[in-house]
C-alpha positions as CSV (number, residue, x, y, z in Angstrom):
1,M,-8.0,-17.5,137.2
2,K,-11.5,-17.3,138.5
3,K,-13.5,-20.5,138.8
4,G,-16.5,-20.1,138.7
5,R,-24.1,-17.0,135.5
6,R,-43.6,-14.1,125.1
7,Q,-47.0,-13.8,124.8
8,F,-49.8,-11.6,123.0
9,L,-51.9,-13.6,120.5
10,K,-55.8,-13.7,119.7
11,A,-57.4,-16.7,120.9
12,G,-58.2,-18.0,117.3
13,V,-54.6,-17.5,116.2
14,L,-53.2,-19.1,119.4
15,G,-55.4,-22.3,118.9
16,G,-54.2,-22.7,115.3
17,I,-50.7,-22.4,116.3
18,T,-51.2,-24.7,119.1
19,A,-52.7,-27.4,116.9
20,A,-49.8,-26.9,114.4
21,A,-47.3,-27.3,117.1
22,A,-48.8,-30.3,118.4
23,S,-48.7,-31.9,115.0
24,V,-45.0,-31.0,114.6
25,S,-44.3,-32.1,118.1
26,T,-45.9,-35.6,117.5
27,A,-44.0,-36.0,114.2
28,G,-40.7,-35.0,115.9
29,E,-41.2,-37.5,118.7
30,A,-42.0,-40.2,116.1
31,L,-38.9,-39.5,114.2
32,K,-37.0,-39.4,117.4
33,K,-38.3,-42.8,118.5
34,K,-37.6,-44.2,115.0
35,S,-34.1,-42.9,115.0
36,E,-33.5,-44.3,118.5
37,H,-33.9,-47.9,117.3
38,K,-31.9,-47.4,114.1
39,S,-28.5,-49.2,114.1
40,L,-25.8,-46.5,113.9
41,N,-22.2,-46.6,112.8
42,I,-20.3,-44.6,115.6
43,L,-16.8,-43.5,115.8
44,V,-15.4,-43.1,119.3
45,L,-12.3,-40.9,119.7
46,G,-10.4,-42.7,122.5
47,G,-12.7,-45.5,124.1
48,T,-10.2,-47.4,126.1
49,G,-9.7,-45.1,129.3
50,F,-12.3,-44.9,132.0
51,I,-15.5,-43.6,130.4
52,G,-14.9,-44.7,127.0
53,P,-15.4,-48.4,127.6
54,H,-18.7,-47.8,129.4
55,M,-19.9,-45.9,126.2
56,V,-18.6,-48.4,123.9
57,R,-20.3,-51.3,125.8
58,E,-23.7,-49.2,126.0
59,A,-23.7,-48.6,122.3
60,L,-22.9,-52.4,121.6
61,R,-25.6,-53.4,123.8
62,R,-28.0,-51.4,121.8
63,R,-26.6,-53.0,118.7
64,H,-24.7,-50.1,117.2
65,T,-21.5,-50.6,115.2
66,I,-18.5,-49.0,116.9
67,T,-15.0,-48.0,115.6
68,L,-12.3,-46.8,117.8
69,F,-9.5,-44.2,117.1
70,N,-6.7,-44.3,119.5
71,R,-3.0,-44.6,119.7
72,G,-3.3,-48.3,120.7
73,R,-1.3,-47.8,123.9
74,S,-3.8,-48.2,126.8
75,N,-6.0,-51.3,127.2
76,S,-5.4,-52.2,123.4
77,A,-6.9,-55.9,124.2
78,L,-10.1,-54.4,125.6
79,F,-12.2,-54.8,122.4
80,P,-10.3,-57.1,120.2
81,D,-13.5,-57.8,118.0
82,L,-13.9,-53.9,117.2
83,E,-12.3,-52.1,114.3
84,T,-9.5,-49.8,115.8
85,I,-8.0,-47.1,113.7
86,I,-4.5,-46.3,115.1
87,G,-3.4,-42.8,115.0
88,D,-2.7,-39.6,117.1
89,R,-5.0,-36.7,117.7
90,G,-1.9,-34.4,117.7
91,S,-0.2,-35.5,114.7
92,D,-1.9,-38.3,112.6
93,L,-5.5,-38.2,111.7
94,S,-5.0,-39.8,108.3
95,G,-6.8,-43.0,109.3
96,L,-10.0,-41.1,109.5
97,E,-9.8,-39.7,105.9
98,G,-12.4,-40.7,103.4
99,R,-14.5,-42.5,106.0
100,Q,-18.1,-41.8,107.2
101,W,-19.9,-42.4,110.3
102,D,-23.4,-41.6,111.7
103,A,-22.1,-40.1,114.8
104,V,-18.7,-39.3,116.6
105,I,-18.2,-39.4,120.3
106,D,-15.2,-37.4,121.3
107,N,-14.3,-38.2,124.9
108,S,-10.5,-37.6,124.6
109,G,-10.3,-34.0,123.6
110,Y,-8.3,-31.7,125.9
111,V,-6.4,-29.5,123.6
112,P,-8.5,-27.1,121.4
113,R,-6.1,-27.8,118.4
114,H,-7.0,-31.5,118.6
115,V,-10.7,-30.9,118.7
116,R,-10.5,-28.4,115.9
117,D,-8.7,-30.6,113.7
118,S,-10.8,-33.9,114.2
119,A,-14.1,-31.8,113.9
120,R,-12.9,-30.1,111.0
121,L,-12.0,-33.4,109.3
122,L,-15.1,-35.2,110.4
123,S,-17.7,-32.4,110.0
124,S,-18.6,-33.5,106.5
125,N,-18.5,-37.2,107.1
126,T,-20.9,-37.3,110.1
127,G,-24.3,-36.4,111.1
128,H,-23.7,-35.8,114.7
129,Y,-20.8,-34.9,116.9
130,L,-20.8,-35.3,120.7
131,Y,-18.0,-33.7,122.7
132,I,-17.5,-34.6,126.5
133,S,-16.5,-31.5,128.2
134,T,-16.5,-30.6,132.0
135,V,-18.4,-28.4,134.6
136,A,-14.9,-26.9,135.1
137,V,-15.5,-24.7,132.1
138,Y,-17.2,-22.2,134.1
139,E,-15.7,-18.9,135.1
140,D,-17.0,-18.7,138.6
141,F,-18.4,-20.9,141.3
142,S,-19.4,-18.3,143.9
143,E,-23.0,-19.0,142.5
144,P,-24.6,-22.0,141.0
145,N,-23.9,-22.4,137.2
146,H,-26.3,-23.3,134.5
147,E,-25.6,-24.0,130.8
148,G,-25.7,-20.3,130.1
149,S,-23.2,-19.2,132.7
150,A,-20.0,-17.4,131.7
151,L,-17.0,-19.7,130.7
152,A,-13.5,-19.5,132.0
153,Q,-11.0,-17.6,129.9
154,I,-7.3,-18.3,129.5
155,E,-4.5,-15.6,128.6
156,D,-2.5,-17.9,126.5
157,K,-4.8,-19.5,124.0
158,E,-1.9,-21.5,122.3
159,T,-0.7,-23.2,125.4
160,E,-1.4,-27.1,125.3
161,E,-0.2,-27.8,128.8
162,V,-3.0,-29.5,130.7
163,T,-2.8,-28.4,134.4
164,G,-5.2,-27.9,137.3
165,E,-5.3,-24.1,136.2
166,T,-5.7,-24.6,132.4
167,Y,-8.0,-27.6,132.1
168,G,-11.3,-25.8,132.4
169,P,-10.4,-22.9,130.1
170,L,-8.9,-25.3,127.6
171,K,-12.0,-27.4,127.7
172,A,-14.1,-24.1,127.1
173,L,-11.9,-23.5,124.1
174,C,-12.3,-27.0,122.9
175,E,-16.1,-26.5,123.1
176,Q,-15.6,-23.3,121.0
177,K,-13.7,-25.1,118.3
178,A,-16.2,-28.0,118.1
179,R,-19.2,-25.3,117.7
180,E,-17.1,-23.5,115.0
181,E,-16.4,-26.7,113.0
182,I,-19.6,-28.7,113.5
183,G,-22.3,-26.0,114.1
184,D,-25.0,-26.1,116.9
185,E,-27.6,-28.2,115.2
186,S,-25.4,-31.3,115.0
187,L,-23.4,-30.8,118.2
188,T,-24.0,-32.2,121.6
189,I,-21.6,-31.0,124.5
190,L,-21.9,-32.8,127.8
191,R,-20.5,-31.1,130.7
192,P,-20.1,-33.7,133.6
193,T,-19.0,-33.0,137.1
194,Y,-16.9,-35.7,139.1
195,I,-17.3,-39.0,137.1
196,C,-17.3,-42.0,139.5
197,G,-18.1,-45.7,139.5
198,P,-16.4,-49.0,138.3
199,G,-13.1,-48.4,136.5
200,D,-12.4,-45.1,137.9
201,H,-8.7,-44.6,137.8
202,T,-8.6,-41.4,139.9
203,D,-10.0,-43.0,143.3
204,R,-11.3,-39.5,144.1
205,F,-14.9,-40.4,144.9
206,S,-13.7,-44.0,145.6
207,Y,-11.5,-42.9,148.5
208,W,-14.5,-42.3,150.8
209,P,-16.1,-45.7,150.7
210,I,-12.6,-47.5,150.4
211,R,-11.6,-45.7,153.6
212,T,-14.8,-46.4,155.3
213,S,-14.3,-50.1,154.6
214,K,-11.3,-50.0,157.0
215,G,-13.2,-48.7,160.1
216,G,-11.8,-46.9,163.0
217,E,-11.6,-43.2,163.4
218,M,-12.2,-41.4,160.2
219,L,-11.7,-37.7,159.3
220,W,-14.4,-36.1,157.4
221,P,-14.4,-32.4,156.2
222,G,-16.9,-29.5,156.8
223,E,-20.3,-30.5,157.9
224,P,-22.5,-33.5,157.2
225,T,-24.9,-31.3,155.4
226,R,-22.4,-29.9,152.9
227,P,-23.7,-30.7,149.5
228,M,-21.9,-32.9,146.8
229,Q,-22.5,-33.8,143.1
230,V,-21.2,-36.6,141.0
231,I,-22.2,-38.5,137.9
232,D,-22.0,-42.3,137.8
233,V,-20.0,-43.2,134.8
234,R,-22.7,-45.6,133.5
235,D,-25.3,-42.8,133.6
236,L,-23.2,-40.7,131.7
237,A,-22.6,-43.4,129.2
238,N,-26.3,-44.1,128.8
239,F,-27.2,-40.5,128.3
240,T,-24.3,-40.1,125.9
241,I,-25.6,-42.9,123.7
242,D,-29.2,-41.5,124.1
243,C,-28.1,-38.2,122.7
244,V,-26.4,-39.9,119.7
245,A,-29.3,-42.2,118.9
246,R,-31.9,-39.5,119.3
247,R,-29.9,-36.8,117.8
248,I,-30.3,-34.5,120.9
249,A,-28.1,-31.5,120.3
250,G,-27.2,-28.8,122.8
251,I,-25.3,-28.3,125.8
252,Y,-26.0,-30.2,129.0
253,N,-24.6,-30.4,132.6
254,T,-24.5,-34.1,133.5
255,V,-24.7,-34.0,137.4
256,T,-27.1,-35.4,140.1
257,P,-29.8,-33.2,141.2
258,S,-28.5,-30.1,143.2
259,D,-29.1,-30.4,146.9
260,S,-30.1,-34.0,146.8
261,Y,-26.9,-35.5,148.2
262,S,-24.4,-34.6,151.0
263,M,-21.2,-35.5,152.6
264,G,-23.3,-37.1,155.4
265,N,-25.2,-39.2,152.9
266,L,-22.0,-40.3,151.6
267,L,-20.8,-41.6,155.0
268,E,-24.1,-43.2,155.5
269,D,-24.0,-45.0,152.1
270,S,-20.5,-45.9,152.6
271,Q,-21.1,-47.6,156.0
272,A,-24.3,-49.3,154.6
273,V,-22.6,-50.8,151.6
274,T,-19.3,-51.8,153.5
275,G,-21.0,-53.2,156.6
276,V,-18.5,-51.2,158.5
277,S,-19.3,-48.5,161.1
278,V,-16.6,-45.8,161.4
279,D,-16.0,-43.1,164.1
280,P,-16.2,-39.9,162.0
281,V,-14.3,-36.9,163.0
282,W,-15.9,-33.8,161.4
283,V,-13.3,-31.1,161.2
284,D,-14.1,-27.6,160.4
285,E,-13.1,-25.6,157.4
286,P,-10.5,-23.4,159.1
287,F,-8.9,-26.5,160.4
288,I,-8.7,-27.9,156.9
289,E,-7.2,-24.7,155.5
290,K,-4.8,-24.4,158.4
291,Y,-3.4,-27.9,157.8
292,D,-3.7,-28.0,154.0
293,A,-5.7,-31.1,154.1
294,G,-7.1,-30.3,150.6
295,A,-3.7,-30.7,149.1
296,K,-2.8,-33.3,146.3
297,R,-3.2,-36.2,148.8
298,G,-5.8,-34.4,151.0
299,L,-9.6,-34.6,150.9
300,P,-11.0,-35.3,147.4
301,L,-14.3,-33.9,146.3
302,F,-14.4,-31.4,149.1
303,H,-15.1,-27.8,148.2
304,A,-15.1,-25.6,151.2
305,A,-17.8,-23.0,151.5
306,S,-15.1,-20.3,152.1
307,G,-13.0,-21.2,149.2
308,D,-13.0,-20.3,145.5
309,S,-15.5,-22.6,144.3
310,P,-18.4,-22.7,147.2
311,Q,-21.2,-23.5,144.8
312,I,-19.7,-26.0,142.5
313,F,-21.9,-28.8,143.8
314,R,-25.1,-26.8,143.1
315,T,-24.6,-26.9,139.4
316,S,-28.0,-27.1,137.6
317,G,-28.7,-30.3,135.8
318,S,-32.3,-29.7,135.0
319,S,-31.8,-29.5,131.2
320,A,-30.2,-32.8,131.1
321,R,-32.8,-34.5,133.2
322,A,-35.6,-33.0,131.0
323,A,-33.6,-34.5,127.9
324,G,-33.6,-38.0,129.6
325,L,-30.7,-38.2,131.9
326,H,-31.4,-40.8,134.6
327,N,-29.4,-40.7,137.8
328,R,-29.2,-44.0,139.7
329,P,-29.0,-43.9,143.7
330,I,-25.4,-43.2,144.7
331,R,-25.5,-46.1,147.0
332,E,-25.9,-48.4,144.0
333,T,-22.7,-46.6,142.6
334,I,-20.9,-47.4,145.8
335,R,-22.1,-51.0,145.8
336,D,-20.8,-51.6,142.3
337,L,-17.6,-49.6,142.8
338,M,-16.7,-51.5,145.9
339,S,-17.4,-54.9,143.9
340,W,-15.1,-53.8,141.3
341,W,-12.4,-52.5,143.6
342,K,-12.4,-55.9,145.5
343,S,-11.6,-57.6,142.1
344,L,-8.4,-55.6,141.5
345,P,-4.9,-56.9,142.3
346,D,-3.2,-56.0,145.6
347,E,-0.5,-53.6,144.0
348,R,-3.5,-51.4,142.9
349,T,-5.6,-51.5,145.8
350,S,-2.7,-51.2,148.4
351,N,-2.2,-47.5,147.4
352,P,-5.3,-45.6,146.4
353,K,-4.4,-42.5,144.1
354,S,-6.5,-40.0,146.1
355,G,-7.2,-39.3,149.6
356,L,-5.3,-39.1,152.9
357,T,-2.7,-41.7,153.7
358,A,-3.0,-43.4,157.1
359,D,-0.3,-41.6,158.6
360,R,-1.6,-38.2,157.5
361,E,-5.0,-38.9,158.7
362,A,-4.0,-40.0,162.0
363,E,-1.8,-36.9,162.4
364,L,-4.6,-34.6,161.5
365,I,-7.1,-36.4,163.9
366,A,-4.5,-36.1,166.5
367,A,-4.2,-32.2,165.9
368,W,-7.8,-31.8,165.8
369,K,-8.3,-33.4,169.2
370,E,-5.4,-31.5,170.7
371,E,-6.8,-28.2,169.5
372,H,-10.4,-29.2,171.0
373,A,-9.3,-30.8,174.2
């Protein structure tokens, strides 16, 4: 699977059209501002994982009413004061029947059938449907992608097994099902890159500042200038509620600006926030490939220039920013992330879920030094 594409008018007519357009635009902006302050009744499919709680809290902060739909298995005590409809996206949507909501936020759809069924059931019972997708839907990353780039395809469109290979193509199919059931005018699709910040259970971004806080020699991949993109979970949550409140339809890549941040910036910010200086050992891509340092417990968020997704961190996010997405400084993300991390129990912090183990890192640094003695 590959990862990773008017104007001829007389002056008089043009003036008339411009005036009319300005009038429509002003009316449209007024309508948007009015709807932005209206209290909405929002259904969240999920809501208790990593990104969901941030969206729920932001919606509540803006005085919207939230209903959750989930299986009641994860963090069920997180929002005890909210209505939670217990059900299952794969087998039981009966709790949603006969109910109406102003908007639906679908942040738990990974299987096309699940998205199709929920969107079909809710299409006549909601005014707006927002689906959280991923930049992994793009077919190819040899060049920077934008919202109109080609999407990944999957041979077995009936599979419901979510793996590293099927995740992106299945998400692309989920988008297709949502569009078929909801229609473009009432649908928003957000395509985030790596999501990070307080509450992140993957530890992919977190690995770097956490490891920096321990000091000593630290292995860093590629070159300091190698670009990277992330999205703070709270920025994603804010933009999600903006889209729902203002009924912003369309497809948007939710990423930090292309070429605005690098691995070297990450090192600098991690050291500044943790107050710890490390001795960085920058290893080149041939070495990483040779020792398979990008394996499951390898170097998270790193994509080699010589690999199959060299431009994944140059995805365009200009459309989202034009629509109102705001990206906070990544140093702020690291600061809040580390504060959250320090509040966790020892059994959680003693074994981060991503990144090199101490032994593996020491082994790789020793091998690098031996090769470059």
